[in-house]
N, C-alpha and C positions, 0 to 999 in steps of 0.2 A: 695474241689476244691482249688487249689492254684492260686491266682491271680498274674499276672505279677508284679514283684517288691515286693512280699510278702516274698520272700526267701524260702529256703527249709524248710520242716517240717510243712506245712500248709495244712489244710483240710477244705472243705466247710461245713458249718453247714446247718441246715434245715431252710426253710422259704421262702415264696413267697413275691412278692411285691417290695416295694421300699427300701429294706434293703441295708445298706451301706456295703462296703467290710469288714469293721470291724465287722459287725454283722454276716458275712458269713464265715469268715476265722478263724480257730483256729489251734493251734499247735498239732503235734502228734510226736510219736517216730519212730525210724527206725524199720523195720521188724526184729523180732528175738531179739531185744535189750530192747525195752521199752513196757510197757502196759499202756493204749491201744496204738496200732500202727495203721498205715494206713490199713494194712491187716485185723486187727481186725474190724476196722470201715467198711470196704467193706463187710466182712462176716456178720456183724450185720445188714446190710441193711440200714445203715445211710447215705450212699453216693449214689447220682444219677449220678454224673459227677466227674471224677477225672482228674486233670491236673498234670502230672508228667513229669518233664523235667530233666532227669538224665544227669549228667556230669561226665565224666571220667570212667576209668576202675573199680574203686572201687564200683561204683553204679550198676554194672551189676547184681550182686546177688540180690540186693534190687529190681531192675527193673523187673527181672524175677518173683520174688515172688509177687510183686504188680500186674503185668500184668496177671499172672495166676489167682490170686484172683479176679481181675476185670472181666476176661472172665467168670470164674465160677459163679460169682455173678451177671452177667448181667449189670455191671457198665461200662458206656462209659469211655474210657481212651484216653486222648489226650496227645501226647508226644512232641509237639513243641510249642514254644511261638506264632508262626504265626497262627497255627491252633487254639490255645486257644483264641487268639484275634478275629479270625473269628467266633468262637463259641459264644463268649461273645457278639459280634456285632449282630449276628443272633438272639440270645435270646433277646437282648434288642429291636431289631426291631419287633420281634414277639410280645413281651409284649406291645409295644407302638402302633403298627398298626394292629395286628392280622395277620391271615394267609389269603393270597389272592391267589387263584389258577387260573392260566391262561395257556392255551395251547400254544405250540410253535407257532402255526399259529397266535394266537392273539398277541403275542409278536413281530412277524416279518411281520405284515401286510404291504403290499406294497402300 
């Protein structure tokens, strides 16, 4: 998982709880260039969530390989920083407050 501001080439590590971003982010290589790379991490089952924000034409090949591996491996793939921020906020809220289920009728009582 690449956190906003962590730059390209970052992947989330394993571990629940109150770990800092430094505990969860580590570097990886480009697909087809370095080992291990993000595709290798996806295929090994070491990622649950991937935040990949490709920039420019040169990243299209990498994006395709990463997305294909994520779909085949059942890994959620987020491709915009706004969606990543929303996911991080949602995960944080769920950890702090748990899940509360309410019907639409309960939310919109008159």
